[in-house]
C-alpha positions in Angstrom: 53.8 -47.6 13.5 50.1 -48.3 13.7 50.6 -50.0 17.1 51.8 -46.7 18.6 49.5 -44.3 20.3 49.5 -40.9 18.7 50.7 -38.1 20.8 48.9 -34.8 21.2 50.2 -32.1 18.9 51.8 -29.3 20.9 49.8 -26.6 19.1 46.5 -28.3 19.6 44.1 -26.2 21.8 41.5 -29.0 22.1 40.3 -30.1 25.6 42.3 -32.9 27.2 39.1 -34.9 27.7 38.5 -35.0 24.0 42.1 -35.9 23.1 42.0 -38.7 25.7 38.7 -40.0 24.3 40.3 -40.3 20.9 43.3 -42.1 22.4 41.1 -44.6 24.1 39.4 -45.5 20.9 42.7 -45.8 19.1 44.0 -48.3 21.8 41.0 -50.4 21.0 41.9 -50.4 17.3 45.6 -51.3 17.7 45.2 -54.9 16.7 43.4 -54.0 13.5 46.6 -53.0 11.7 46.9 -50.6 8.8 43.8 -50.5 6.6 44.1 -52.3 3.4 47.7 -53.3 4.4 49.1 -49.9 3.3 51.3 -47.8 5.6 51.1 -44.0 5.8 47.6 -43.9 4.3 44.6 -42.5 6.2 41.3 -44.4 6.2 38.0 -42.9 7.2 34.4 -44.0 7.5 31.0 -42.7 6.4 30.1 -42.2 10.0 32.9 -39.7 10.5 31.5 -37.5 7.7 28.0 -38.0 9.1 29.4 -36.8 12.4 30.5 -33.6 10.7 27.1 -33.1 9.2 25.4 -33.6 12.5 27.8 -31.2 14.2 27.1 -28.5 11.6 23.3 -28.8 12.0 23.3 -28.8 15.8 20.9 -26.5 17.4 22.4 -26.4 21.0 25.2 -24.3 22.2 27.6 -27.1 23.0 30.6 -27.2 20.7 32.3 -30.1 22.4 31.2 -32.6 19.7 32.5 -30.4 16.9 35.7 -30.1 18.8 35.9 -33.8 19.1 35.5 -34.2 15.4 38.2 -31.6 14.8 40.5 -33.6 17.1 39.9 -36.7 15.0 40.6 -34.8 11.8 43.8 -33.3 13.4 45.0 -36.7 14.3 44.5 -37.9 10.7 46.3 -34.8 9.4 49.2 -35.3 11.8 49.4 -38.9 11.0 51.3 -38.0 7.9 54.2 -36.6 10.0 54.6 -39.5 12.4 53.9 -42.1 9.7 51.0 -43.4 11.6 47.3 -42.9 11.3 44.0 -44.4 12.5 40.5 -44.3 11.3 38.2 -41.6 12.7 36.6 -42.9 15.8 32.9 -43.7 16.3 33.1 -41.6 19.5 32.5 -38.4 17.5 29.3 -39.7 16.1 28.2 -41.2 19.4 28.9 -38.0 21.2 27.0 -35.9 18.6 24.0 -38.1 18.5 23.7 -38.3 22.3 23.8 -34.6 22.9 20.3 -34.1 21.4 18.8 -37.1 23.3 18.8 -35.1 26.5 20.9 -37.6 28.4 23.5 -35.1 29.4 21.7 -32.8 31.7 24.7 -30.9 33.0 27.2 -29.2 30.8 30.6 -28.1 31.7 30.8 -24.4 32.7 33.1 -23.5 29.9 31.3 -25.5 27.2 28.2 -23.4 26.9 30.1 -20.1 27.1 32.5 -21.2 24.4 29.8 -21.5 21.8 27.3 -19.0 23.0 26.3 -16.7 20.1 27.7 -19.1 17.5 25.2 -17.8 14.9 26.9 -14.4 14.8 30.4 -16.0 14.4 32.1 -14.1 17.3 34.6 -15.5 19.8 33.7 -16.1 23.4 35.0 -14.2 26.3 37.3 -17.1 27.4 39.1 -16.8 24.1 37.8 -20.1 22.7 37.1 -20.3 19.0 33.6 -19.9 17.7 31.6 -22.4 15.6 32.5 -20.6 12.4 36.3 -20.8 13.2 36.0 -24.5 14.0 34.2 -25.1 10.8 37.0 -23.3 8.9 39.5 -25.6 10.6 37.4 -28.7 9.8 37.2 -27.7 6.1 41.0 -27.0 6.0 41.7 -30.4 7.5 39.3 -32.1 5.2 41.0 -30.5 2.2 44.4 -31.5 3.5 43.5 -35.2 4.0 41.6 -35.5 0.7 44.9 -36.1 -1.1 45.7 -39.1 1.2 42.2 -40.5 1.6 40.8 -43.0 -0.9 37.1 -42.6 -0.7 36.5 -45.4 -3.3 37.3 -48.1 -0.8 34.6 -46.9 1.6 30.9 -47.5 1.2 29.2 -44.2 0.3 32.4 -42.3 1.2 32.0 -39.6 -1.4 28.3 -39.2 -0.7 28.9 -38.8 3.0 31.7 -36.2 2.6 29.7 -34.3 0.0 26.6 -34.2 2.1 28.6 -33.0 5.1 30.2 -30.2 3.2 26.9 -29.3 1.6 25.3 -29.1 5.1 27.9 -26.5 6.0 27.3 -24.6 2.8 23.6 -24.5 3.0 23.3 -24.0 6.8 21.5 -20.6 7.3 22.5 -20.5 11.0 26.2 -20.2 10.4 27.4 -17.4 8.1 31.0 -16.8 7.2 32.4 -15.2 4.1 35.2 -17.8 3.8 33.1 -20.9 4.5 31.7 -21.1 0.9 35.1 -20.8 -0.7 36.5 -23.7 1.3 33.4 -25.8 0.6 33.8 -25.3 -3.1 37.5 -26.2 -2.9 36.6 -29.5 -1.4 33.9 -30.1 -4.0 36.5 -29.3 -6.7 39.0 -31.8 -5.1 36.3 -34.5 -5.0 35.2 -33.9 -8.6 38.6 -33.5 -10.2 40.4 -36.3 -8.2 40.5 -39.7 -9.8 41.5 -41.5 -6.6 38.0 -41.4 -5.2 36.3 -43.7 -7.6 34.3 -43.2 -10.8 34.6 -39.5 -11.7 31.0 -39.5 -13.2 29.6 -40.7 -9.9 31.7 -38.2 -7.9 30.5 -35.4 -10.2 26.9 -36.5 -9.8 27.1 -36.4 -6.0 28.7 -33.0 -6.0 26.2 -31.5 -8.4 23.2 -33.2 -6.7 24.3 -31.6 -3.4 24.4 -28.2 -5.1 21.0 -28.4 -6.6 19.0 -27.0 -3.6 21.1 -23.8 -3.7 19.9 -23.2 -7.3 16.3 -22.8 -6.1 17.2 -20.0 -3.6 16.2 -16.4 -4.3 18.0 -14.9 -7.3 20.0 -12.4 -5.1 20.9 -15.0 -2.5 24.7 -15.0 -1.9 24.8 -18.8 -1.5 23.0 -19.2 -4.9 25.2 -16.6 -6.6 28.4 -18.2 -5.4 27.2 -21.8 -6.2 26.2 -20.9 -9.7 29.5 -19.1 -10.2 31.3 -22.2 -9.0 29.5 -24.5 -11.4 29.8 -22.3 -14.4 33.4 -21.1 -13.9 35.1 -24.1 -12.2 33.0 -27.2 -12.8 32.3 -26.7 -16.5 36.0 -26.4 -17.4 36.6 -29.8 -15.6 33.7 -31.3 -17.7 35.3 -30.0 -20.9 38.6 -31.9 -20.1 36.9 -35.0 -18.8 34.3 -37.1 -20.7 33.3 -38.7 -17.4 32.6 -35.4 -15.7 30.9 -34.2 -18.9 28.3 -36.9 -18.5 27.3 -35.6 -15.1 27.4 -32.0 -16.3 25.1 -32.6 -19.2 22.4 -34.2 -17.1 22.6 -31.6 -14.3 20.3 -29.1 -16.0 17.8 -31.9 -16.6 18.0 -32.8 -12.9 17.3 -29.2 -12.0 14.3 -29.1 -14.4 12.8 -32.2 -12.9 13.3 -31.1 -9.3 12.3 -27.5 -9.8 9.6 -26.4 -7.3 6.1 -25.4 -8.3 6.1 -21.9 -6.7 6.9 -19.1 -9.0 10.0 -17.6 -7.3 11.9 -20.8 -6.9 10.9 -21.8 -10.4 12.2 -18.6 -11.8 15.5 -19.2 -9.9 15.6 -22.7 -11.4 15.1 -21.4 -14.9 17.8 -18.7 -14.6 20.3 -21.3 -13.2 19.5 -23.9 -15.9 19.9 -21.4 -18.7 23.1 -20.0 -17.3 24.6 -23.5 -17.1 23.3 -24.5 -20.5 24.8 -21.3 -22.0 28.3 -22.6 -21.0 27.9 -26.0 -22.7 28.9 -27.1 -26.1 26.5 -26.5 -29.0 25.6 -30.2 -29.3 24.8 -30.4 -25.7 22.7 -27.3 -25.9 20.6 -28.8 -28.7 20.3 -32.0 -26.8 18.9 -30.1 -23.8 16.4 -28.2 -26.0 15.1 -31.6 -27.2 14.7 -32.6 -23.6 12.7 -29.4 -22.9 10.5 -30.1 -25.9 9.7 -33.5 -24.3 9.1 -31.8 -21.0 6.2 -29.8 -22.6 4.3 -33.1 -22.8 4.7 -34.0 -19.1 3.0 -33.0 -15.9 1.5 -29.6 -15.5 4.4 -28.2 -13.4 6.9 -29.5 -16.0 4.9 -28.0 -18.9 4.9 -24.6 -17.1 8.6 -24.8 -16.5 9.3 -25.9 -20.1 7.3 -22.9 -21.4 9.5 -20.6 -19.3 12.7 -22.4 -20.3 11.9 -22.1 -24.0 11.6 -18.3 -23.7 14.9 -18.1 -21.9 16.7 -20.4 -24.3 15.4 -18.6 -27.4 16.6 -15.2 -26.0 19.9 -16.4 -24.6 21.4 -18.9 -27.0 22.7 -17.7 -30.3 21.1 -18.2 -33.7 18.0 -20.2 -32.5 16.3 -20.1 -35.9 19.5 -20.9 -37.9 19.0 -17.8 -39.9 22.7 -16.9 -40.0 24.6 -18.3 -42.9 21.9 -20.5 -44.2 20.3 -18.4 -46.9 20.8 -21.1 -49.5 18.7 -23.6 -47.5 15.1 -24.1 -48.2 12.1 -23.6 -45.9 11.9 -27.3 -45.2 15.4 -27.4 -43.9 14.8 -24.2 -41.8 12.1 -26.1 -40.0 14.6 -28.6 -38.6 16.3 -25.9 -36.5 15.9 -26.3 -32.8 14.4 -22.8 -32.4 11.6 -23.6 -34.8 10.8 -26.8 -32.8 10.6 -24.7 -29.6 8.3 -22.3 -31.3 6.1 -25.2 -32.3 6.0 -26.5 -28.7 5.0 -23.0 -27.5 2.2 -22.8 -30.0 0.9 -26.2 -28.9 1.0 -25.1 -25.2 -1.2 -22.1 -26.2 -4.0 -24.6 -26.4 -3.2 -26.4 -23.1 -6.0 -27.7 -21.0 -4.8 -25.5 -18.1 -5.6 -21.8 -18.4 -2.4 -20.8 -16.6 -0.2 -22.6 -19.0 -2.2 -21.3 -22.0 -1.7 -17.7 -20.8 2.0 -18.2 -20.0 2.6 -19.8 -23.4 0.9 -17.0 -25.2 2.8 -14.4 -23.3 6.2 -16.1 -23.8 5.5 -16.6 -27.5 4.8 -12.9 -27.7 8.1 -12.0 -26.0 10.0 -14.5 -28.1 8.7 -13.0 -31.3 9.5 -9.5 -30.1 13.1 -10.5 -29.3 13.7 -12.4 -32.5 12.2 -9.5 -34.6 15.1 -7.3 -33.5 17.4 -9.2 -35.8 16.9 -8.6 -39.5 17.4 -12.1 -40.7 15.4 -13.7 -37.9 12.6 -11.1 -38.5 12.5 -12.1 -42.2 12.5 -15.8 -41.3 9.6 -15.2 -38.8 7.6 -13.4 -41.5 8.0 -16.3 -43.9 7.2 -18.8 -41.2 4.0 -17.0 -40.1 3.0 -16.4 -43.8 3.2 -20.1 -44.4 1.0 -20.9 -41.4 -1.2 -17.7 -41.4 -4.5 -19.6 -41.4 -3.7 -21.7 -38.4 -2.0 -18.7 -36.6 -5.1 -16.5 -37.0 -7.3 -19.4 -36.0 -5.4 -19.7 -32.8 -5.6 -16.0 -32.1 -9.4 -16.0 -32.7 -9.9 -18.8 -30.2 -7.7 -17.3 -27.5 -9.2 -13.8 -27.9 -12.5 -15.4 -27.0 -11.2 -17.6 -24.2 -13.3 -17.8 -21.1 -10.3 -16.8 -18.9 -9.4 -13.2 -18.7 -5.6 -13.9 -18.4 -5.7 -15.9 -21.6 -7.5 -13.1 -23.5 -5.0 -10.6 -22.2 -2.1 -12.8 -23.3 -3.7 -13.3 -26.8 -4.0 -9.5 -27.2 -0.3 -9.1 -26.2 0.7 -11.8 -28.8 -1.3 -9.9 -31.5 0.5 -6.6 -30.6 4.0 -8.2 -30.7 3.4 -10.2 -33.9 1.9 -7.3 -35.9 5.3 -6.4 -37.4 5.7 -10.0 -38.7 2.3 -10.2 -40.4 2.4 -9.3 -44.1 -1.2 -10.0 -44.9 -4.1 -7.7 -44.0 -5.2 -8.2 -40.5 -8.1 -10.6 -40.0 -11.5 -8.9 -39.8 -12.6 -11.0 -36.8 -9.4 -10.3 -34.9 -9.8 -6.7 -35.6 -13.3 -6.5 -34.3 -12.3 -8.6 -31.3 -9.6 -6.0 -30.4 -12.1 -3.2 -30.8 -14.6 -4.9 -28.4 -11.7 -5.7 -25.9 -11.2 -1.9 -25.6 -14.4 -1.9 -23.6 -13.6 -4.9 -21.5 -14.5 -4.6 -17.8 -10.9 -5.3 -16.7 -8.5 -2.4 -16.9 -5.5 -4.5 -17.8 -7.3 -6.0 -20.8 -8.5 -2.6 -22.0 -4.9 -1.3 -21.9 -3.5 -4.3 -23.8 -6.3 -4.1 -26.4 -5.7 -0.4 -26.9 -2.0 -1.0 -27.4 -2.6 -3.9 -29.8 -5.1 -2.0 -31.9 -2.8 1.0 -32.0 0.0 -1.2 -33.2 -2.2 -2.4 -36.0 -3.0 1.2 -36.8 0.7 2.0 -37.1 1.5 -1.0 -39.3 -1.4 -1.0 -41.8 -3.2 2.3 -41.9 -6.0 1.0 -44.1 -9.6 2.1 -43.9 -10.8 -0.9 -41.8 -8.1 -0.5 -39.1 -8.4 3.4 -38.9 -12.2 3.2 -38.7 -12.1 0.6 -35.9 -9.5 2.5 -34.0 -11.6 5.8 -34.2 -14.7 3.9 -32.9 -12.8 2.1 -30.1 -10.0 4.2 -28.7 -11.1 7.9 -28.5 -14.2 6.9 -26.4 -11.8 5.8 -23.6 -11.4 9.5 -22.8 -14.6 8.9 -20.8 -13.0 5.9 -18.9 -13.1 5.8 -15.2 -9.4 4.9 -15.0 -7.2 7.9 -15.2 -4.3 6.0 -16.7 -6.5 4.8 -19.5 -7.6 8.4 -20.2 -4.0 9.5 -20.4 -3.1 6.7 -22.7 -6.0 7.6 -24.9 -4.8 11.3 -25.1 -1.3 10.3 -25.9 -2.3 7.9 -28.6 -4.6 10.4 -30.2 -1.8 13.0 -30.1 0.6 10.6 -31.7 -1.6 8.8 -34.3 -3.8 11.6 -35.3 -2.3 15.0 -34.7 1.4 14.0 -35.2 0.5 12.3 -38.4 -1.5 15.3 -39.7 1.5 17.5 -38.8 3.9 15.4 -40.7 1.6 15.3 -43.8 0.6 19.0 -43.7 4.1 20.3 -43.2 5.5 18.3 -46.1 5.3 19.2 -49.8 1.9 18.3 -51.0 1.4 18.1 -54.8 -1.6 19.9 -56.4 -1.5 17.9 -59.6 -3.7 15.0 -58.5 -7.2 14.5 -59.5 -8.6 13.9 -56.0 -7.7 13.8 -52.3 -6.7 10.1 -52.4 -4.1 10.7 -55.0 -2.4 13.5 -53.2 -2.7 12.7 -49.5 -1.1 9.6 -47.9 -3.1 6.4 -47.7 -5.6 6.6 -44.9 -5.4 10.3 -44.3 -8.8 11.2 -45.9 -10.4 8.3 -44.0 -8.9 9.6 -40.7 -10.1 13.1 -41.2 -13.5 12.0 -42.2 -13.7 9.6 -39.2 -13.1 12.4 -36.7 -16.3 14.1 -37.6 -18.4 10.9 -37.2 -21.4 11.5 -34.9 -20.1 8.9 -32.4 -16.6 10.2 -32.4 -17.2 14.0 -32.3 -17.9 14.3 -28.5 -14.8 12.3 -27.7 -12.6 14.3 -30.1 -13.8 17.6 -28.5 -13.0 16.3 -25.0 -9.6 15.0 -26.1 -8.7 18.4 -27.7 -9.8 20.3 -24.6 -7.7 18.1 -22.3 -4.6 18.3 -24.6 -5.1 22.0 -24.9 -5.3 22.6 -21.2 -2.1 20.5 -20.8 -0.5 22.7 -23.5 0.3 19.6 -25.7 -1.3 21.0 -28.9 1.4 22.5 -31.1 1.2 25.3 -33.7 2.2 22.8 -36.4 -1.1 21.0 -36.1 -3.1 24.2 -37.0 -0.6 25.1 -39.8 -0.9 21.6 -41.2 -4.7 21.6 -41.3 -4.6 25.0 -43.0 -2.2 23.6 -45.6 -4.4 20.5 -46.2 -7.4 22.7 -46.8 -5.5 25.1 -49.1 -4.1 22.1 -51.1 -7.5 20.6 -51.5 -8.8 23.9 -52.9 -5.9 24.1 -55.4 -6.5 20.5 -56.6 -10.1 21.4 -57.2 -9.2 24.6 -59.2 -6.5 22.8 -61.2 -9.0 20.3 -62.4 -11.3 23.1 -63.6 -14.1 22.2 -61.2 -16.7 24.9 -60.1 -15.6 26.5 -56.9 -19.1 26.5 -55.5 -19.0 22.7 -55.5 -15.8 22.5 -53.6 -15.6 21.3 -50.1 -12.5 20.7 -47.9 -11.6 17.2 -46.8 -14.3 16.2 -44.3 -13.1 16.7 -40.8 -10.4 19.2 -41.6 -12.4 22.3 -40.6 -13.8 20.5 -37.6 -10.4 19.7 -36.2 -9.1 23.2 -37.0 -12.0 24.7 -35.1 -11.3 22.6 -32.0 -7.5 23.3 -32.0 -7.7 27.0 -32.8 -8.9 28.0 -29.4 -5.6 26.8 -27.9 -3.2 28.0 -30.6 -5.0 31.1 -31.9 -1.7 32.7 -33.1 -1.1 29.8 -35.5 -4.2 30.8 -37.5 -3.6 33.1 -40.4 -6.2 35.9 -40.8 -5.8 36.0 -44.5 -6.6 32.3 -44.7 -9.8 32.9 -42.7 -10.8 35.9 -44.7 -10.2 34.1 -48.0 -12.4 31.2 -47.1 -15.1 33.4 -45.6 -15.3 35.4 -48.8 -15.1 32.1 -50.8 -18.0 30.6 -48.9 -19.9 33.9 -49.2 -19.5 33.9 -53.0 -20.7 30.3 -53.1 -23.8 31.1 -51.1 -26.3 30.8 -54.0 -29.4 30.5 -51.8 -32.5 28.8 -53.2 -35.5 29.5 -51.0 -37.5 26.7 -52.6 -35.3 24.0 -51.1 -36.9 21.5 -48.8 -35.2 19.3 -46.3 -35.7 16.3 -48.6 -33.9 17.9 -51.5 -30.7 19.0 -49.8 -27.5 18.2 -51.7 -24.9 16.3 -49.6 -22.3 18.8 -50.9 -24.4 21.6 -49.5 -24.6 19.9 -46.2 -20.8 19.5 -46.0 -20.4 23.1 -47.1 -22.7 24.2 -44.3 -20.8 22.2 -41.8 -17.5 23.7 -42.9 -19.1 27.2 -42.7 -20.1 26.5 -39.1 -16.6 25.3 -38.2 -15.2 28.4 -40.0 -17.3 30.7 -37.9 -16.2 28.8 -34.7 -12.6 29.2 -35.7 -13.1 32.9 -36.3 -14.7 33.2 -32.9 -11.8 31.4 -31.2 -9.1 33.7 -32.7 -11.2 36.9 -32.6 -9.0 38.4 -29.9 -5.9 37.9 -32.1 -7.4 39.5 -35.3 -6.2 42.9 -36.6 -8.5 45.8 -35.5 -9.8 46.8 -39.0 -10.5 43.3 -40.3 -12.2 42.5 -37.1 -14.5 45.5 -37.3 -15.4 44.7 -40.9 -16.1 41.1 -40.1 -18.3 42.1 -37.1 -20.3 44.4 -39.3 -20.7 41.7 -41.9 -22.0 39.2 -39.4 -24.4 41.7 -37.8 -25.8 42.4 -41.2 -26.3 38.7 -41.9 -28.1 38.2 -38.6 -30.4 41.2 -39.2 -31.3 39.9 -42.7 -31.3 36.3 -41.6 -30.0 35.4 -45.0 -28.4 32.1 -44.1 -28.4 28.8 -46.0 -31.1 26.4 -44.9 -28.8 23.5 -43.8 -27.0 25.9 -41.4 
């Protein structure tokens, strides 16, 4: 049979010249006999697959070479029907390689027209098929002959075929929605078939050819389809075959080593690696995390990639800290979990010699802690872990907050903000002062992060140190040149000061305590007193004015301040203290005077009248006083009286007519007699 010349298939539409060229080559091969002494089996050569690859990547408009390759493949496919076959000819490769050398100056009239506009995949006016259609036929024929071709007897047979199909898949000049599916079907046949040699080597060749597609943009159709093929079709093969599993296990490592340095391709590589690792067996996942830990000790580009991989692995794989179902294990056993090792590697990279890696490690560590803290068991584990290493952890934060690079300082502040919830001990004094200074950093981004970090510490601890530092650092940003910083300052003051006061004042306050600290929540007296500090007062006034104009001040704020003042008075009376020595919590009258101008209807006239009369009764004036003998209580009393007068002035238009007239007469009399306390 192999001595007969194959006849042209009646349905073939290929040019006669190409069919004759194939026959001439077959006549020269008649005396070679069947390859390997087997009848009915098609043999092929690496050059044939290389010819397909060259045809796919051609830049000219001549499709004759591709048609010639198609004729050769058709002959191989038809050989199964006439029980004869011949190897693909070298004429295809020769014709393809010579068309770019410029030797053929003149093209046939129909050749150029047949493939004009091949990039858009439309047929020519003469009815001849386009390049996309020819490629589809090539892929169909390749798929049909793969079951009868033994690629293992050919040198680099699998590699040549895979490279040719990969050239079709990754060629940006030819787009067709069906091309990729046929390419993946061929890859699947090569990887799943055992007749093509070592399955591990076949799997390696297929996965290696798919690697460049993993570095394309995240939304690239080629990348999406390739990643879907690997995770949904190739991984199941690996689960059923140990030979393919070896190739699959090392594929993410290959991608990690070959990942580009640029940020976007690196992000695509990280996403693809984690998506593939997610489908692996748990043992293989742990083995890959160990590889990533070793990668943190490599070249700079590998260390940067490893830092990103650790974040993605910690937030994608389940139970990274081993916190589920291991309550009976000790702390030492917990430290053997792969997630803890990854955290340790991240902490080490926070002190990397390269500033970019230091900043990225700090940022990723912050996001990792934030993610793990959402789980109750992991949050508890993190608290214990940080508590056991609190000294070294705070030492790291101190160094990085004072780093010479602004990006590192910003990342360190972000880490402080995200880790506040896991810190049980009081916050370090140096770190606290550093956050306060960072609120005045020249860089806007650092100021914003510092404000957020300090405010998070305020929410968590609410001790005198943190509240005082917050009041001295954050309200002053109302004077900032950046509008967004001013708005953030207003919102934080509204939340952390006024909202807290509203929640306290509107609640049930006991009057059985001995002092303010025993009745009001921890930190409330410190907060009220801090608002009337000489450095803070101008900022508080401006914040209140801005919030008032935006109508963000609620009536509950004024009601709560009145309740706090009344409760303080009741505590004083219940402890049988002289009323002339009583003063309201420092700052309460000052805040009420600033808020009252925007919520005058929330101020109770009976409340104002009572305290005006109370202060008037306590006005035991001593004309022999000097400025050096003023009692601090008298100074506070005078300040409260000034704020009381300011409050009355703000709500004067809302007062009843008769009380307003009486109060006006009283004030006029005082002015005429000038009988006011010296400190006023």
